[in-house]
C-alpha positions in Angstrom: 8.8 -5.9 12.6 10.7 -3.0 11.2 10.4 0.6 12.3 10.2 3.5 10.0 12.2 6.7 10.0 10.7 10.1 9.6 8.7 10.6 6.3 10.0 13.3 4.0 9.4 14.7 0.5 5.8 14.9 1.1 3.3 16.3 -1.3 -0.5 16.7 -1.4 -2.7 17.3 -4.5 -6.5 17.7 -5.0 -7.7 16.2 -8.3 -11.2 15.0 -9.3 -12.6 15.4 -5.9 -9.9 13.3 -4.3 -7.0 14.2 -2.0 -3.7 12.4 -2.6 -0.9 12.5 -0.2 2.5 11.1 -1.1 5.6 10.8 0.9 9.0 8.9 1.2 9.1 6.5 4.2 12.4 5.1 4.9 13.3 2.2 7.2 14.7 3.4 10.5 17.6 0.9 10.3 18.9 -1.3 7.5 17.0 -4.5 7.2 19.0 -7.7 7.7 16.4 -10.3 6.7 16.7 -12.3 3.5 13.0 -11.8 2.8 10.5 -9.1 3.9 7.0 -8.0 2.9 5.3 -4.8 3.0 1.6 -4.5 2.9 -0.2 -1.1 2.4 -3.8 -0.9 3.3 -6.4 0.5 5.8 -8.2 -2.5 7.5 -11.5 -0.6 7.3 -11.1 0.6 3.7 -12.1 4.1 5.0 -8.9 5.5 3.5 -7.5 4.2 0.3 -3.8 3.6 0.6 -1.6 2.4 -2.3 2.1 2.3 -3.3 3.3 4.8 -5.9 2.7 3.8 -9.6 5.6 2.3 -11.5 8.4 -0.2 -10.6 10.3 2.3 -8.3 7.4 2.4 -5.7 9.7 0.3 -3.4 13.5 0.9 -3.9 16.4 -0.9 -2.3 19.2 1.4 -1.1 22.5 -0.4 -0.6 20.9 -3.9 -1.0 23.1 -6.9 -1.7 23.5 -7.9 -5.4 20.7 -10.1 -6.6 17.9 -8.8 -4.4 14.6 -8.4 -6.1 11.3 -6.6 -5.3 7.9 -8.0 -6.5 4.9 -5.6 -6.2 1.4 -6.8 -6.4 -1.7 -4.5 -6.5 -5.4 -5.1 -6.2 -7.1 -5.9 -9.4 -10.6 -5.1 -10.6 -11.6 -7.9 -12.9 -14.6 -6.4 -14.7 -16.9 -3.4 -15.1 -19.5 -4.9 -12.7 -16.9 -5.2 -9.9 -15.8 -1.7 -10.6 -19.2 -0.4 -10.3 -19.9 -2.2 -7.0 -16.8 -0.6 -5.5 -17.9 2.8 -6.5 -21.5 2.3 -5.2 -20.5 1.0 -1.7 -22.7 2.7 0.8 -22.0 4.4 4.1 -24.0 1.6 5.7 -21.5 -1.0 4.6 -18.7 0.9 6.3 -20.7 1.5 9.4 -21.3 -2.2 9.8 -17.6 -3.0 9.7 -16.0 -3.8 13.0 -12.3 -3.5 14.0 -11.9 -7.2 13.3 -13.6 -7.1 9.7 -10.3 -6.3 8.0 -12.4 -5.4 4.8 -9.5 -3.4 3.3 -7.1 -6.4 3.1 -8.5 -7.3 -0.3 -7.5 -3.9 -1.6 -3.9 -4.1 -0.2 -0.7 -3.3 -2.2 2.0 -5.7 -1.3 5.8 -5.7 -2.0 7.8 -8.8 -1.4 11.6 -8.2 -1.1 13.9 -11.3 -1.5 17.7 -11.3 -1.3 20.1 -14.4 -1.9 
């Protein structure tokens, strides 16, 4: 498990009744592993976390040649699924327990692999 340094370059915006907070979160020390994964989500889905849009959401500073990043994001397959996500009731969230891990299905993931 890697520790993170202090976040910086933070910003907050309020658009369409939603607050978005963004920040840069560096690793505390250089990672030495040949493969690593980063998963961003709130297990309860009370707060929606996601990686920044675009290919540079995860960058590799001073990485060995040949390292690659693969980012996957949750997908909404159809309009019915989108509507059900938007109509989730407070009752659903109140019924979740610490072990429910409901938000995992909405996780953003980055896999880093180096030769």
